[in-house]
C-alpha positions, 0 to 999 in steps of 0.5 A: 529474464530481462533486463536493460537500461534507458536515459539511466533508469535500470527495468527489469521484466519477469515474464511467465506463459504466454497470454491465452486469449483477450483475458489476461490472466494471472500473470508472473510478472514483477516489473520491478523499475530504479529511478534516481531525482527529484520527486517529480522526475521520478514521477515523470519517469513511473508514468513514461515506462509504466504509462500502459499499463495506468493508462489501462488501469485507470479506462478499467478501473470501475470505482474510479468511474464512480470517483468522477461520478462523484467529482462533478457535483458540486459536494464533490468537487468541493471536497477534491478541491479541498484536498488538493489545496491541503496537500499542496501546502502540507505535502507538496513534493508528493503532488509533485510527482502526481503530476510527474507522473501524469505527464509523462504517461500522458493521463489527467491529473484529476484521475491519478488524485481521485485514486488518492482520494479512494472512499474519501470522494467516493463515498462524499454523498453517500457516507451511508453504512454498509458502505460497498467496502471489500477486503482485503489484505493479511499481515502477518510478521514474527520475532522469535530467536530465528525468524524475524519475518513478516509476510502479506498479501497485497490484495485489491480489486480485480482490475489490478492484478498485473496492474503494479510494479515495484518503484525502487528509488532514490529521491534528490529532492530540488532545492525549492522542495527541500525548503519546503519539507521534502528530504532525502529518499531511498525505498523499496514499494509495491504501487497499483499502477497510478498510484504514490507508493508506500500503500502497499507494502516495503521499506526503506533505507533507515531500517523500516520494512512494512506493510499496510490492510486498508480499513473503514471508518464509517464517518471519514473527513474529505478534505482531510489527509488521504491515506496515501499522503501518510503512507508515502509520507512514511517511506522517509520515516528515519525512526519510528519516533517520526513514523508516529509524528507522520502517522499523528499528522498533528493540524489535520490528520486522516480523513479515512484509514489503515492500520500500518505492520513495522518492523525496524532494525535499529543501527545496533540490530535489535528488531522492534514489530510493531502494528499501529492502526490509523483513525480520524479525529473527529473532534481534533485535527489530528490522527486516531492511533492505536499503537502496540508492540509484539514481543512475545506473539506472531502479529496478525491484522487484516482489515478490521479494527481490533483495539480502537473502538470505531464504528466501521462500516457494514458490509465485505470487509467486515465479513472478508476480515472477521472470517480470515481471522478465524482461519488464521487463528485455526493455525498453531501460533506461526514461528517461522518463514514456512508457517507464515508462506502456509498460513498466508496461502490457505485457501480453505475458507468457503467464501473469504480465502486468505489467499484469493484467487478465485475467479469470482471473487472482487478482491482478488491477492493480487501479490505475496509478500516475504520479507526475511529481516535475516536473509535482507530479502525482499520475496514477491510471489503470484501465486501461493508462497508454499506452492511457487517460487518467488517471482523477484526478489529484493535486496533489503537495504539498509543505511544505518 
């Protein structure tokens, strides 16, 4: 492990085996950066420190080429401009964060904002069914007398492999940002290169531990709030009720879909386990939510709506989710951390694996996380968690 301090920013890098040839194989590396400052300052330092990762990712990410193509159309530019205008009004501090990353990394703000829009720009001229969505992440949560665990596989397009880092940030808003609704934040989140924190897995100081599953409604609302802004805002949530308010996004509402798995720890030590499915409301300016609390049974979620009557895309993301859910439910209900590690490491499927590490797979498990609330640790694995050591273990700190 290498540790160094640069201009007040503490960085840890953990290195694995040597690179073989030109093809960058799965690295056993989890860069973790600790930052403090305003939204723009934190973004700038992320961009400056991870400039090479960000530049390499946006140069090789095939989906971004599609987003750029749509952006150049009249409909695409209209959706981009409307979304950006709404986000400058609703979440100006997070737009500043993205601008900071762009300036620090010396890359295009437009490209980074297109990454946040994702399928809202990618399908703006061709929102047909079936759609080319793929998947995806698997989450399992357990709350019982002996275990308080949330486990997650972070799955993404193959280009994202080796192109991520963890931000552990203390956001101190400027007076201007405070006047527009920004609050002080302390959180840690895994981030895809060039993306905002939040749309993966992590925790905040207010008692929240979470993971995200992409969901794919057939009908989207370009111009409305991208899911990446909703999940970025969740990092500031002070309670479950506050998180619910953020998810509803009254007055605008989400433009695409996801689900969030949450364990909330209260000041007196009790814990609550929730899954919330989120979808665009085609008839109102707010998000549709389905909230389920899990008291006596494990939480299991992949990339498919399990409770909401939402028309979804037809394609690999659904096929993969159904296959992974079938595999997960073939196990006895998990009761312990080891049970969750075993299930998240499963590769028994013919085409779709819970831990997807096939070389020819479009979607790959880039990392797995185990949040252990009893040990107050977040363990991050690059390889299967039931047969490897975590590459990084972060302490979970709550200020409650």
